[in-house]
N, C-alpha and C positions, 0 to 999 in steps of 0.2 A: 504494500499499501506505498502511495508518493504521502511524504510529511507532509504536504499541504492537504490532503485529504485527511489523514489524521489528525493535526492542527484543527481544522474544522470540527472535528467529532469531540476531541478535548473539547473544544470551545460551546460544543451546544449542550453538554453534560453540565459543564460547570453552572451553565446559565439554568439550567434547570436544576440542580441542587439551589444556585442562589435564590429562583422563583420559588421555589418550596421552604425554602427559610422565610422568604418576607411574606408569606401567606398563613405560617405559623406565628411570626408574629404579630401580623394583623388579628389575625383569629385574638391570641391573648388578649391585645389591646381591645379588644370589640366586647371580650366577656369583662372584662375590666375597665370601665369608660375614664373611672378617677384614676386609673394609674400613669396616663401620659401624663395629665393637670399634673399631678403628684411630681412627678419626674420632673418637668418641665418648670414648676416654681421652685423646687430644690437647685436645679442645674442654674439655674439663672441666678436665685439668690448667691448661690457659689460662688461663679463668675461676677458679678455686679460687686460683691464684696472685695474679689479679689484686686478689680477694676479700678473702685474706689482708693483700695490702700495704696494701688502704684498709681494711680493720678496724685492723689495726698504726698508720696514719697517724691515725686519726680517735681512737682511746683515749687 
């Protein structure tokens, strides 16, 4: 089998694996609608705090 065809098959398999992963994540988020909101608040708060400290340090 030529390398190009093999590479195409591998790329297709990897894409399918990623697609299944994204579908599983979406199902988990659909089952727990508060999870993304809670995650967003936690992450944004953390980085907002870091950014504020960085700005104070550099001003």
